[in-house]
N, C-alpha and C positions, 0 to 999 in steps of 0.2 A: 443486607447480606449479599444480594445479587450485585449491588454496586461495588462492594469490596472485592468480590470474585473477579469482576470485569477489570477493575483497576489493578488488581494483583497480576493478572495474566497479561494485560496490555502494557502495564507499566514495566514489566520485566523484559519486554521485547526490545532489542537494541534498535536505535534509530536507523542504522544502516539497512535493516530488514525492509523498512518502508521505502527507502530509496531504491532498493533492489526490486521490490514489488512494482513500483512505478515504472522502472526501466524494463522489467520483464513484460509488463502490460503493453508498453509502447512497442516492444519488439514483436510480441505475438500479434499485435494489431497489424503491423506491416507484413508479418508472415502470412496472414490470412489472404493477402492479395495473391500469393503464390498457391496457397492451399485451395483457393476457390477455383483454380484451373484443373484440379484433380476431380474427376467426375464423382468418385465415391465420397469425397469429403465436402463437395460443394454444398449440399444441403445443410451441413453443420457449420459452415464458414461464418454465416451471419450470427449464429449464437456464440461462436468463439470470439468474434469481433466485439459483440456486446459485452461479454464477460471480461475481455481484455480492457475495454474502456472503463468498466466499473473498477477493475483492479488498479488501473492507472490513477483514477480519481481518488480512490481510497488510499493508495500509497502516497500520493502528493499531499492529501489532507493530513494523514497521520504523521508524515515526515515533518510537516510544518508544526503540528501540535507537539511532537516530540522535541523540536527545537525550542519552542516557547516554554515547555515544561522544564527543560534543562536550564534555561535562563532564569526562570523563577526559583528553581531549587538552588542555583548558585547564589542568587541574591538573598535567599532565605538563610543560607549558611553564613554569608557575610553579616547579615543582620544579627544572627545569634551570637556571633563572636563579639 
């Protein structure tokens, strides 16, 4: 049941979302260089950088997975015909 819920929600997310997540992660990662210069934000900059790196890796991994899934679904449709 849990697997079906995860597959249903993740399977309905468009592939472009994962590319945007990876791009946003890289952008925020570089933005933390400037955020670290603000004294009020400096203690949080390392945590923001870690979260942005995790978001980048998740986005890249899931974008690749979405591409492979699309290829397999297309081959499955062709095989069914």
